C-alpha positions as CSV (number, residue, x, y, z in Angstrom):
1,M,0.0,0.0,-0.2
2,R,1.4,3.3,-0.9
3,L,0.0,6.5,0.8
4,A,0.7,10.4,-0.1
5,I,0.2,12.7,2.4
6,V,-0.1,16.3,2.0
7,S,-0.9,19.1,4.9
8,D,-1.2,22.7,5.3
9,I,-2.1,24.0,2.0
10,H,-3.5,27.0,3.4
11,G,-5.3,28.2,0.3
12,N,-1.7,28.0,-2.2
13,L,-3.6,26.3,-4.9
14,R,-0.6,26.6,-7.4
15,A,1.4,24.7,-4.8
16,L,-0.9,22.0,-4.6
17,E,-1.5,21.9,-8.3
18,A,2.1,20.9,-8.7
19,V,2.3,18.7,-6.0
20,Y,-0.3,17.0,-7.3
21,A,1.1,16.5,-10.5
22,H,4.3,15.1,-8.6
23,I,2.5,12.8,-6.5
24,R,0.6,11.2,-9.8
25,Q,4.0,10.3,-11.1
26,N,4.3,8.1,-8.1
27,A,1.0,6.2,-8.1
28,P,0.0,6.1,-4.8
29,D,-3.3,4.3,-3.8
30,V,-4.8,7.0,-2.0
31,I,-3.9,10.7,-0.9
32,V,-4.8,12.0,2.1
33,N,-5.0,15.5,3.8
34,L,-4.1,16.5,7.0
35,G,-5.7,20.2,7.7
36,D,-5.5,23.6,7.5
37,C,-6.7,23.7,4.0
38,L,-7.9,26.9,3.2
39,S,-6.6,29.8,5.7
40,G,-4.2,32.3,3.6
41,P,-4.7,35.5,1.6
42,L,-4.2,33.2,-1.4
43,W,-6.9,31.0,-3.3
44,P,-8.9,29.6,-0.4
45,E,-12.1,29.6,-2.5
46,E,-10.5,28.0,-5.4
47,T,-8.5,25.6,-3.4
48,A,-11.7,24.4,-1.4
49,Q,-13.3,23.6,-4.8
50,Y,-10.2,21.5,-5.9
51,L,-10.6,19.7,-2.8
52,I,-14.2,19.0,-2.9
53,A,-13.8,17.9,-6.2
54,E,-10.8,15.4,-5.2
55,G,-12.7,14.0,-2.4
56,W,-9.6,12.7,-0.7
57,P,-9.7,11.8,2.9
58,T,-9.4,14.8,5.2
59,V,-9.5,15.8,8.5
60,H,-9.8,19.8,9.7
61,G,-7.1,22.0,10.9
62,N,-6.9,24.5,13.7
63,H,-7.5,27.3,11.1
64,D,-9.9,25.3,9.5
65,R,-12.0,25.0,12.7
66,T,-11.9,28.4,13.3
67,V,-12.8,29.7,9.8
68,A,-15.6,27.6,9.6
69,R,-16.7,27.5,13.3
70,T,-16.3,30.9,15.1
71,P,-17.6,34.3,14.9
72,A,-15.9,36.1,12.1
73,D,-15.4,39.4,14.2
74,T,-13.1,37.1,16.9
75,M,-10.9,35.7,14.0
76,E,-7.4,36.7,13.1
77,P,-6.9,38.6,9.8
78,V,-6.0,36.0,7.3
79,D,-8.9,33.4,9.0
80,R,-11.6,36.6,8.6
81,F,-10.5,37.2,5.2
82,T,-10.5,33.3,4.3
83,H,-13.9,32.9,5.8
84,E,-15.1,36.1,3.8
85,T,-13.6,34.2,0.6
86,L,-15.8,31.2,0.7
87,S,-18.9,30.3,-0.6
88,A,-21.5,28.8,1.5
89,G,-21.0,25.3,-0.2
90,S,-17.1,25.1,0.7
91,L,-17.7,26.6,4.2
92,A,-20.2,23.6,4.9
93,W,-17.5,21.3,3.3
94,L,-15.1,22.8,5.6
95,S,-17.3,22.5,8.9
96,G,-18.1,19.1,8.0
97,L,-14.5,17.8,8.4
98,P,-13.4,15.6,11.3
99,L,-11.0,16.1,13.7
100,R,-9.5,12.2,13.0
101,A,-9.8,9.4,10.9
102,A,-9.1,6.2,10.3
103,L,-7.7,4.7,6.8
104,D,-7.5,0.6,6.2
105,G,-8.0,-0.2,9.8
106,D,-4.4,0.7,11.1
107,I,-3.5,4.6,9.9
108,L,-4.9,7.4,11.5
109,L,-5.3,10.8,10.4
110,C,-4.9,14.1,12.5
111,H,-3.7,17.7,12.6
112,G,-2.4,18.2,15.6
113,S,-2.9,15.1,18.0
114,P,-5.6,12.6,17.6
115,T,-7.5,14.9,20.3
116,D,-6.7,18.5,19.7
117,D,-5.7,20.1,16.5
118,E,-3.4,22.6,18.2
119,T,-1.2,20.4,19.8
120,F,1.9,19.4,18.6
121,L,2.8,15.8,18.4
122,L,6.2,15.6,17.5
123,E,7.0,19.0,18.8
124,E,7.0,20.7,22.4
125,D,5.9,24.4,22.1
126,G,9.2,26.4,23.4
127,D,7.3,29.9,23.2
128,T,10.0,31.1,20.2
129,H,10.5,27.9,18.5
130,F,9.8,24.1,18.6
131,F,12.1,21.5,20.2
132,P,11.5,17.6,19.5
133,S,9.2,15.5,21.9
134,N,10.6,12.7,23.7
135,E,9.2,9.3,23.1
136,A,7.3,9.5,26.7
137,Q,6.0,12.9,25.4
138,I,4.7,11.8,22.1
139,R,3.1,8.7,23.8
140,A,1.2,10.9,26.3
141,K,-0.2,12.8,23.3
142,L,-1.4,9.9,21.4
143,G,-2.8,8.1,24.4
144,D,-4.3,5.1,23.5
145,F,-4.4,5.7,19.9
146,D,-2.1,2.6,19.0
147,A,-2.4,2.4,14.7
148,S,0.8,1.4,12.9
149,L,1.2,4.6,10.9
150,V,0.1,8.0,12.4
151,L,0.1,11.0,10.1
152,C,-0.2,14.6,11.4
153,G,0.9,18.3,10.3
154,H,0.3,21.4,12.3
155,T,3.9,22.5,12.8
156,H,4.9,22.6,8.9
157,T,8.1,20.7,9.9
158,P,8.8,17.3,8.0
159,R,9.8,14.8,10.2
160,V,9.6,11.0,10.6
161,V,9.4,9.5,14.4
162,S,9.9,5.9,14.9
163,L,8.7,4.5,18.3
164,S,9.8,1.4,20.3
165,G,7.4,-1.1,19.1
166,R,5.4,-0.7,15.9
167,Q,4.4,2.9,15.5
168,V,5.6,5.3,12.4
169,I,4.5,9.3,13.0
170,V,5.1,11.0,9.8
171,N,4.4,14.9,9.4
172,P,4.8,15.6,5.5
173,G,5.5,19.3,6.2
174,S,3.4,21.8,4.5
175,V,2.1,22.2,0.8
176,G,1.9,25.8,0.9
177,V,3.3,28.1,3.6
178,Q,7.4,27.3,4.5
179,A,7.8,29.7,7.3
180,F,6.4,30.9,10.4
181,P,8.8,33.3,12.5
182,G,10.5,31.5,15.4
183,L,8.6,28.6,14.5
184,T,9.0,26.8,11.3
185,V,11.8,27.5,9.0
186,T,12.5,25.4,5.7
187,G,14.7,27.1,4.1
188,S,13.3,27.3,0.9
189,P,9.9,27.9,-1.0
190,H,9.5,24.5,-2.4
191,A,5.7,22.9,-1.8
192,R,6.2,19.8,0.4
193,Y,4.7,16.1,0.8
194,A,5.3,12.4,1.6
195,L,4.9,9.0,0.6
196,A,4.5,6.2,2.7
197,T,4.6,2.9,1.6
198,R,3.7,-0.6,3.6
199,T,5.9,-3.9,2.3
200,N,5.3,-6.9,4.4
201,G,4.0,-4.9,7.4
202,T,6.9,-2.3,7.5
203,W,6.5,1.3,6.5
204,S,9.1,3.0,4.7
205,V,8.6,7.1,4.5
206,S,10.4,9.6,1.7
207,H,9.5,13.4,1.7
208,H,9.5,15.2,-1.3
209,T,10.3,19.0,-2.1
210,V,8.5,20.3,-5.3
211,G,8.7,23.6,-7.4
212,Y,6.2,25.7,-8.3
213,D,5.1,29.5,-9.4
214,W,6.1,30.9,-5.8
215,A,6.3,34.4,-7.0
216,A,2.7,34.3,-8.3
217,A,1.7,33.2,-4.6
218,A,3.6,36.1,-3.1
219,D,2.3,38.4,-5.7
220,R,-1.2,37.1,-4.9
221,A,-0.6,37.5,-1.3
222,V,0.1,41.1,-1.7
223,A,-3.2,41.7,-4.2
224,C,-4.9,40.0,-1.2
225,G,-3.7,42.7,1.3
226,S,-1.0,40.5,2.9
227,P,2.3,41.9,2.0
228,D,3.7,40.3,5.1
229,W,3.3,37.0,3.8
230,R,5.6,37.9,0.7
231,H,9.2,37.3,2.1
232,G,8.4,33.5,3.5
233,L,6.4,32.3,0.2
234,L,9.5,33.5,-2.0
235,T,12.4,32.2,0.3
236,G,11.3,29.7,2.9
237,Y,12.6,32.1,5.9
238,A,9.9,33.8,7.9
239,A,9.3,37.9,8.3
240,R,8.8,39.0,11.5
241,S,5.7,40.1,11.3
242,I,3.7,37.3,9.5
243,Q,1.2,35.6,11.8
244,S,2.1,33.2,14.2
245,Q,0.8,29.7,13.7
């Protein structure tokens, strides 16, 4: 079995289209999406329609939940922009996404942790930076969830962690946003995704970086009123003024 894993698209349709073209070359059995699909000053409605048409197994992220389920006047500016841009149908789709999902009996999809879309499953929050969680910390956040493959996003940081025993945890990184100040800095603007392949009961994982027209994404952010997104989209390094995650 081969899975393609995407996460944290944040409305970056240009990055998503390039990632999907690359994924198709690897002929996965299924593509899964780990949330934070639309929030960003880019193409939220167009991205929603793309994802609705594809119908991939998808869980909601913290920004998806905020955009779909909280009063607009309490949202951060980018979430409010996204909410105001989305059609009623796209908002209904976003509102219906689950916190977690199971696939093939032994694969778990979540955005943060299985019980909280804002918890960093593989990292600890050091306020100004992430640092890796140890195995005891990860197990505490997993609780009773014992799927052999656990897929998470949220931190935009590509990682693979093998716990003692049978569990493998994968964060594919972000399709659409490669930098948040003090938190995530990938150092390049390339879109990211991961492939997980099960052979004789064992999972192997590969991370992939994909070029796309990030200049178009940066120009779109400026046109949509968020010039502070430009630097990160062009470089993979965070401008200090961009909103935190």
